[in-house]
N, C-alpha and C positions, 0 to 999 in steps of 0.2 A: 505096893507100899501099905496100902490099907490093910492087907491081910497080915502083914508082918509087923504092923505098927506096935511099938512098945513105948510106954511112957518113959521117955528119956529126958525130956525137957522139964525141969522143975521150975515152977513159978509162971508157967505159961499154960494156957493163954492168959493174957493180962492186958490191961489198959494203962497207958502212961501218957504223960504230957511233956511238951517241950516248948519253950518260948521261941517266938519268931525271931529271926535275925540272929539265932544262936550261931556262934562261931564253930568252926570245925573242931571235932573232938569232944563236944559237950555230951556227957553221959545222959542217955534218955531212959534206959532200963537195964537192970542186971538180973541174970538168970544163971542156973546151974544145969549141968548135964550129968545124968546118972547112967552108968554102964553096968552090964550084968557080970556075974562072976566068970562067965564063960569068956568074956572079952578081956583077956589078960593084957592085951596091948592098948587098951583104951579106945579112943574115938578114931574111927577110920576117916570119916568126913566131918570136918569141923562145921559147927553151926554156921549157916549162911542164909541170907535172905534170898529166897529163890523167886519170890513174886511179891509185888506190892500193888496195892490198889488205892489210889492211882499209881501208875508207874513213876518211880522217882529213883534217883541215885543220891538222895539227900541223906541216906542213913547207911551205916555199915556196922559189922560186929567185930569187936576186938576181944582177945583173950586176956583174962585177968590172972590166969594161972589156976592149977588144981581144978580144972573143969568148970571154972567160973568165967562167965562171959558177960559182956555188956554191949548194948546198942548205943552207938554214938552218931553224932551228926558229922556229915562230910564237908559241909559248907559249900557244896556244889550240887545243886544250887542252894543259895541261902534261903531259908524258909521265910516266907512272907505271908503274914496272916491276911493281908488285904488283897493279895493277888493270887495266892496259891490255895490248893485245897486245905481245909482246916483239919482234916483227919486222914491218916494213912494206915492201911491194914498191911502189916508186914508178915509174910509167911516165912517161918524159920524152920529149916530142915537140918537134921543131924543124923549120922549113921556111925554105929560102933564097929569094932572089928569083928563082932560076931555076926554082923549083917543085919542087926536090928536097926530100925529107923524110927524117927519121930518127926512130926510136922505139926507146928502149932502157930497160932496167930498172935502177934503183938499189935494192939491198936495204939497208935501214937496220935494224940490230939495236940494240934498246934494252938498254943495260947497267944492271945493278943498282947502286944507290948507297946507302950507309948513311944512312938518313934519321933525323931527330929524331923522338922519340915525339910522339904527338898525343893531345889530350884529346877525349873523346867526351861526348855529351850537352850539357847547357847550358854546360859549361865550354869547349866547343869554339867557342862563338859569342859569349859575353858573360861579364862578371864575375858570378860567382855570389854572390847575396845570401842569407845564411843568418841566420835570426832565431831567437834563443834567448830564451825567457821567463826572467826572473829567478826564481831559486828552483828552476830545473830541476835535478834531480840530475845529477851528473857522469856522463859516458858518451859514447857515439858520437852525433855530431850530424850527420855527413854522410859520404857515400861518394864518393871521387873515382874517375872512370872514365877511364882512359888506356890507350893501346895503342901498340905499336911496329910500323911497317910491315913490318919483317923478322920480326915475331913473336918478337923477342928478349924476354928477361925484363927487366922494367923495375924501376927503383928510384925511390922517392919520398922526398922530404924537403921541408921548407918553411922559408921565411924569413919573418920577421915584419916587416911595415911598419906603422908607427904612422900612424893617420889623424888622430886628434885629440890623442891623448896619446902621449907618448914613454915607453914602458915600459922601454926599454933602460936599464940592463942588467938590469931586473927580469925574473924568469922569466916565460915565456909560459904561460898556463893552458890550452894546447892541445897535443895530440899527433897525429902522422900516422903510421899504421902503414905497413909496406911494401906492404900491400895497398891502400893509399889511403884507409883509414878515418880520419876526423878525430874525435878525442875531446876532450871538455872535461875538464879535470882539477879543477874546482872548481864549487861552486854560486854563481852570480853574484848580486850585490846591485846593483840598478840605481842605488841611491842612493850606493853607496860605490865601486864598480868602474867602469872605463872603459865607456862605453856602446857603443863600436864597435872592432872589431879587423879589420885587413887581413892575411891570411895569403897569402904567396907560395908556392904549391905548385909544386915542380920535379920533373919526371919525366926520368930519365936512362936511356939504353940502355947495353948492355955496352961500347960503344966510347966512351962518355963524352958522346955527344950528349944534350942535354936540352932540355926545354921548361918554361917557368915561366908559371903562371897565378895570378891573384889571387882569393882568396876573401874576400868582405866579410862578417864576422860581426857582427850587431847584437844588442845585449842589449835585449830588449823589457821595458818597465816593466809591472808588474802592481800592482793595488791591495792592497798588503800592509802599508802603514804607517798608523798612526793620525795624524789631523791633530792639531795642537797649537796652543794659543793663544799668540799673540804679544803680546797685551795683558797688561801686567804689573799694572796698577792693579786693585785688588779692592774698594776702598771709594770711594763717590761720595756727594756731598751735593747736595741740591736743595731749594729752598724748596717749601712746600706750595702747593696750588692752581695748579699749572702747567697751562697750556692743553694740550689734546691735540695731539700732534705734536712737543712739545718734546723735543729730543735729550738723553738722559741720558748715554749713553756710546757710543763706537764700538768695538765688539768686533771684534778681528781674529784670524785664525788662519791657519796654513799646513798644507799637506799635503806631506810629503816625497816622495810619489809625483808631485807636480806641481811640482817645484822649478824646472824650466826652462820651465814654461808657466803661464798664469794658472790659479789654483786654482778648482775648481768645488766650493765648500763650501756647506753648507746649515746655517743657524743656526735654533735654536728655543729656547723657554723650557720647561723641564721642570716647574718648580714651578707650582702653581696660583696665578696672580697676576692680580688684576683691575686692577692699576694700569699695567702696562707690556706692551709687545709689542716684538718684534725683527724687523727685516727679514730674511727667510730668505736673501736673496742677499748683502746687504752687511753684516749684523751690526750695524746701527744700532739701538740700544735707545732706544725712545721712550715718552713718556707717552700712555696711551690712556684712562685713567679718572680721575675726580676724586680727588685726594689731599688728604684733609682731616685735617690733623694734630690737630685738636681733637676728633675723634670716635674712638670705639673702633673697632678695636683700636690705632690709631696713637697715641691719647692716652696709652696706657700703654707701648706698645712702638713707638717711632718708627723702628726699623730694619726695613727690608724686605729679605729675602734672596731672591735670584733665582738659580736654577740654569739656566745657559746651556749648551746642548749644540750641538756642531758635528759634522757628519757629512760624509763624502766621497761619500755617495751618498744619494739621496732615500729609499732603503729598502735595508736589509741591508748597509750599508757599515760602515766603521770610524768610531768616534765617540769624542769626549772631552767631558768636562763640567767646568764651572768655576762656582764659587759666588761671586757678587758681592753686596756689601751696599750698599744705598742708604739713607742717613740723611736723614730728612725734617726740615727745619728749620721751626720755627714762624714765622709772620708775623702781624702784627696785621691780621687780616682779619675780625674779629667785633666788633660793637658790644656794649657791656654791655647785658644784658637783665634785665628784672625780671619775676618771675612771682609774683603777677599784675602786670600793668602798670597796672591800674586799682585804686585803693584806695578803699574806702568805710569811713569810720570815724564814730563817734558821739562827741559831746562834750556834756555837760550845759551848759545855759545858765548863765551866771555862773561858768563854770569859771575858776579863778584863773590869773593870769598866770604863765607859765613851766611850765605843766603839760605833761608829755611825752605826745605822741599816737601817734607812729609812728616806727619805726626802719627806714628804707628799705634800709639796707645788708644787713639780714637777708633781703631778698627779691631782691637784685640780685647778679649775677655776670657775669664775662666768661669765656667758655669757652676763650679763647686759653691755650695751655699755658705759654708762656714768661712768667715773672713780669713781665718788662719790657713785655709786651703786654697783660696783664690787669688793670692798675691803672686805676681810674676815680674820678671825684669827682662831686659833685652841685652843680648851679648853676641859676640862672635861675628862681627861684620867682616865678611871675607868675600873674595871673588874678584872677577875682572873689573877694574876701575875702582876698587874699594879705597885706593890711595887718594882718590879725589873727593871722597865723601867720609862722613863720620857721624856718630851718634853723640848728641850733647851729653847724655848720661844714660846709664843702664835703666834708670827708673822712668825717665820721661819718654824715651823712644823717639825723640825728635831727630830727624835726619837733616843734616846741613851739608852744603858744599864747602869743601876745604881748599879747593884749587880750581881756578878757572880753566876752561877747555876752549882752545881755538881750533876749529876744524880745518882751517887752512894751514895750520902748522904741520910740517912734514912728519913730525912725531905722532900726530893724531890722524893723519890723512886716511880717510876711509872708515874711521871708527865713528859710528853714530850712536850706538846703543851700548851702555855699560850695564852689565848684569852682575849682581852679587846677592848674598844671602845674609839674613839676620836670624839668630836663634832667640825664640821667646820661650822662657823656661820658668817652671814653678819654683817659688822660694821654698815651699814645704816639701819634705820628702814624700814620695820617691823622686821628686824633681822631674816630673814629666815635661816634655818640651815639644815644640814644633818648629818648622823652618818656614821663614818668610822669604819669598823670592821678589826681588826688586829689580826692575828694568828702568833705567834712566835714559831716555832718548834725548840726545843733544839736538835741539832744534836749531837748524842753521839760521844765521842772521844775514840778510841780504846786504852785504857790505860793498859790493862792486857793481857797477853799471855794465850793461852789455857793450861790446865793442865789435863793430863790423870789421871783417877781414880787409875791406877796401873802403876808402872814404867815399868813392863813387863807382858806379858800374855803368857800362855802356854795352847795349845789345843791338846788333844789326838784324833786322827782320824783314824779309820780303813781304810786300803788301798782300800777296796771295796766300800767305800762311793760313792754314786751316784754323778755324775757331776751336779753342780748347788746347792748342799746341803750347808746349812749354818753350819759352824763348830765352831762359837763363835762370840763374840761381844766385841768391845773396846768402851770406853766411855771417853769423855773429855769435859771440861767446862771452862769458865773463869768468872771473877768477874765483867765484864762490865755490865752496865745497859743501855738499855735493853739487855738481854742475847744475845751474839753474835751467829750468825749461824755458827756452826762448820762443816767443811767439812773434810772428811777423804780420804786418799789416801795411796797407797803402794809406797814407794819411793825406796825401795831396797829389794832384795831377792825375793823368790817365783818363780824362774825359773829353768829350767833344760836344758840339751843339746838339747832336742827335743821340748820343749815348753818354750817360752819366759815368759809367765805369766800363772802360775798354779792357782794363787789365785786372787780373786777380792774382794774389800771391798766396801760396800755401801757408797756413798759420804755423805749421810745425816744421816744414822742410825748407821754406824760403823759395820754392819754385815759382817763377813768374809766368803766368799764362795769359793768353788773349781771350777775351769774352766776346768780342765783335770783330768783324772783318776790318782790317786796316786798309786805308785808302791813301795812297801816296798823293793823289791829286787834292785831297782835302787837308791832310797834315803830314808833313814829311818827318816830323820829330815830336816825340812825347817825352816830357820830363816828369818823372815820378819822385815822390818823397816816400821812402820806405822806412818804417819804424820797427825796431826790435825791442821787445819788452820782456822782462823777467817777472812781471806782475807788479813790480814796485818801481823799478828804475827802467828808463828808456834811453834809446839812442836812435839817431836817424842817419840815413845815407841817401844819396841822390842816384837815381837810375835813369839813364838816358836811353830811349828806344828810338833808333834810327830806322825809318820805314824806307825800304829799298823799292825803287820803282820797278814794276813788272807790267808788261802789256796785258792788262786785264780789262780794258774798256773796249766796248764795241763801237764802231762808227755809227753815229746817229745822223740820219738824213732827214731833210725837210723839203717837200712833204714825203712821208713814208707810204702814202697811198694817194693815187690820183686816177681819175676817170675822165676820159674825153673822147670826141669823135673826130675823124679825119675823112676827107673825101678820098675816093678811090683813085682819083687822078692826081693826087699830091705828088709834086716833083721830088725826085731823089735828091738827097742832100739837104732837104728842108728841115729846119728845126721845127719839129712837130708841135704845132700850137704854141710855139715859143716856150715849151716846157724846159725848165732849168731846175736841176737838183743841187742842193747845197748840203754838204756833210761836214761834220766835225767829230773829233775824237780827243778825249781829255788827255790821253797819254801817247798820242801819235802825231807826227808831223803832217801838215796838210798835204805834203807831197807824197805821203805814203799810201794814199788811197788808190785803189784799182777797181774799175767798174766792169762787170760783165753780167749779161742776161743769162740766167741759169735755166729758166723754164719759160715756155709759152712762145718763144721766138721762132714760130714756124716759118721755114724758108728764109730765115735770117733777114727779115725786112727791116729790123730796127737795130740800132747801135747807139753807143754813147760817145760823145766827143767833148773833151778828150777822154780816152779810156783809162788813163792813169796819170799820176803826178799832179793832181790838183784836187782841191776840196769842192770844186764845182764842175758840173758837166751838163751837157745838153743832150736831149733825145733827138737823134737824126734818123730820117728814113733812108735806109741803106740800099734798098732795091724796090722797084715798082711792083705793084700788085698785078697779077695776071689771072683774072677770073675767067676770061673768055676761053683760054686754052684748058681750063680745068686744073692748072697748077695750084692755084689758091682756091680754097673752099671755105676757109674760116672768115667770117665777117667780124668776129669779136676775138680780140687777143688779150689774154691775161698774162702779163709779163712779170716774172719774179726776178728782181735785180739784186745782185749780191755786190756789196761794197766791202773790200778787204783792206787791211792796213799793212800789207806786206810788200808794197811797191819798192821800198828802199832796201829790202833784204836781198842778199844774194841767194842763189839756189841752194847752197850749203846751209846758210843760216835759216832758211825757211824750214828745214827739217828739224831744227833744234829749238827755234824760238816759238813763242806763243803767237798765234795769229787769230785775230778777232774779225768777225764778219757781221756787217749790218745788212738789212734787207729793206727793199722798197717794192711795193706792189703797184702795177699800173694796169688799168683796164682801158682798152682802145677798141672803139667800134668804127669799122670802116663803112662809110656811107657811099652807096652806089651813085652813079651819075644821075642827074635829074631827068625825068621823062618829059614828053611833050604835053602831057596832061598836067595842067597846073591846078592844084586843089584850090578851092575857094577859101578854105580855112587856113589861115596862116599857121605854119608849124614853128615850134620852138624846141629847144634842147635844154634840159635841166642838168646842170653840172653841180654836184655837191662837193664841197671842199670842207674837210674837217681839220681843225687846228686845235691841238691839245693845249689848254692853258690850265694852270693850277695855282691857286693861292691859298696858303694855309689859313690866312686870316679871314677869307671870305667864306665862312662856314655856311652861309645861307645860299650861296651860289649853286651848289649841287642840286638842292631841292628845286629851286626856280628853273634852272636850266633843264633838269630832267623832265619836269612837267611841261615846259614849253616845247621841248624836243618831241615828246610823245604827241602833242597836238599837231606840230608841224609835220612830223613823219606821217601822221594820218592823212593830212591834207595832200602831201606830196604823193602818197600812194594812190590817192583817188585821182590826182592829175596825171600820174603816170599811166593809170589804166585808160583814161580818155585819150592820151597820146598814142598808146599802142593801138587802140582801136582805130584811130584816124590814120595812122601810118599804114596799117594793113588795108585800109579802104582806098587810100589815095596813092600809095607808093608800093606797087607790087614789086617783087624781086626782079633784078635785072635780067635774069635768064628768060623770064616770061615776058618782059617788055618787048624784046625783039622777036618774039615768037608769033605764031599765027593768031594769037588772041590779043595782039596789040590793038588798042582802040585809036583810030585816026580821028582826031578832033582838032578843031582850030585851037591854036595856042593862045592861052589866056595870059593875062598879065601876071607875072611871077612875083609873089609877095616875098619880101625879105624876112628871113628867119630871125627871130629874136632869141638871143642866148641869155638866159637868166642864171646868174651864179649866186648861190646862197652860201653863206658861211655860218656854220654852227660852232659856237665856242663851248667846248665840253670841259667842265672842271674835273677832269679825270686824269690820273697818271697811270699808265699801263706799265707797271714795273716788272712784269713777268712774261715769259714766252713759253708756249707748249705746242705739241702736235696733237691734233684730234685723232683718237685711236680708230675711228670708223672711216673717216674720209681721208685721213692722212694729211690734212691741211694744217698749216701753222696758224696760231692765233696768239694774241696778246691778252693779258688779263691783269686786273688790279688785285693785289694780294689781300687788300683789306675788304673791299666791297664785293669782290668776285666778278665785277663787270668784265666782259670779253669783247674782242673785235678781231675779225679775220685779218690776217696780214696779206 
């Protein structure tokens, strides 16, 4: 290029100027292209900037026609004196069709221009949004950052543009300092002040150039206001017994903080209330529990106070409270009730007509509070027996008898209880009602006295009838209905000297029984007076008890025990010691006695004469003793004598009739013949005879007799011991007297034996007899004292 370079570019090289911030297409410099005559077709390569120093695309070459060209700005980038190079060297190249070229330099100098100030930061690119919380204290709220390209001192001011509200000519509550600080001049209230402000902030350089940007200031709402109720009504009325879910009131409220948006309020009931609940979101007050106006406490205080609370936050927010009163109105929802609902009354038979029996109103009430709802009346008397009774009026409820009732009347026989019903009903609608059940028991009146089936009774009873046996029955009745309960009792008779009550009668059945043994020998007839009673009235009848004689008495003999001695040489037929037994029997003829010795009569030495047909008999020696041959060996005989009362009975009657037997015990000692040796000590025999005496009035006798007897028995025992010793010494047994050891001695004078008979009177009655289980012996005993004696 250098070798072929030709001066084609006229006006170049050259220097030119251009202002900064020039727009695209601003002409910077104009030059011409000259072509040679050899180049008939003109320019082959149009003039172009091939290099720039520094590199830039801020310039371009445009054709003006007729080979005239100009350098213009492209606007990309925009020339900036403060930030870009202040001079550019542009190399312009051109070539014609002949192949000649030219390269020349255009120096473009950028000249400074007074530019408007610029904002930096967010304000440089967008509208700044500033948010200020209501209630924020006045002061600086934002710092504007602006600069001048020439670094000149800037001034700021602002203009106010209203966005939603026109505050002009009102003063603006903001200030902008020369340093660009924005201040609020008041404490904003979201609910009272404008919610948004637009501030046009203008920055001006010393030459008066300025730039304006808008700042949007928004007041942010905070929760600083209490919600308030918009519901004005404070008193509501509802009937009782509303179903759950029934709406009582729609409580509404507002929150000043939420004036332009739906309020988010929360409702609740602060008072303890079991009847109502409130929807926490909508404030709808509803019935949740049964509301019974007729029960306490609503019965006395029908007004229910509810404290409703509204809050702007579930917890920790602002709240307001309101008291509302709900008046509960009474409705007729209860039937009249009677307590008791079943009545049982008594009325005597033959009660006169018109007699008052029962006042139902005293027992019935309607718990509805309102007087218009608690009035009732009585109707509908019906049922069995209702013809005999009536209500005086439907209002009073007084039950009276209209017709007397006689239980003994065949038409009423057996009917004691009349049952019927009465309806108690509300006067007010819906006319609730209840049924009262009434039972009238007709109380029998004791109009008739008992009557015995017989005026007198006679019973024949054997005297041996067992105690407790029934001997007959009496019977009585009366005409009262229902039949009276008859009780029987013995009011007179039936006693003896020993027993107060011999007879007993069953109070309910009339059976007569014996309580003690009957004794024909004591009383042959008993006359009783028996009374029948129906608790009010009485009647009496005579009962004669004839005691039939039975052989129930034993023969009793005196003495019943006897002890004596007889010599061995006693002649046969002799009445032994003159012993005589005398017997008697209360229920037998003296000729009925028969005597025989049952035990102890060895070799039949003894017998009684007579042996039968008399109440007295003597003991006779029937055969002699024979000790020498060894036939007899017993020296002491204990005879048990039986006395029976069957002598007058035939052999056939003896098998069917009762036979009683008495006993007597005899103790006989046989004395051997006297020896040639005569003892110097006189001998004697002690015979003890006991005789039983008894006197009820001599109460001191048993004690005295018992003590004396014990002393006497001790003395007799001691004398007996001396006697036995003397007998053994002086009177050896007979078998040995005739033996080899017999002592031959001169016969001495024989002393006469003295027999001493002592009698002890014992104040004891032995009224019992038994057999000893060890020895088998019989003994008598006293049932009261327990005293015994062997028979």
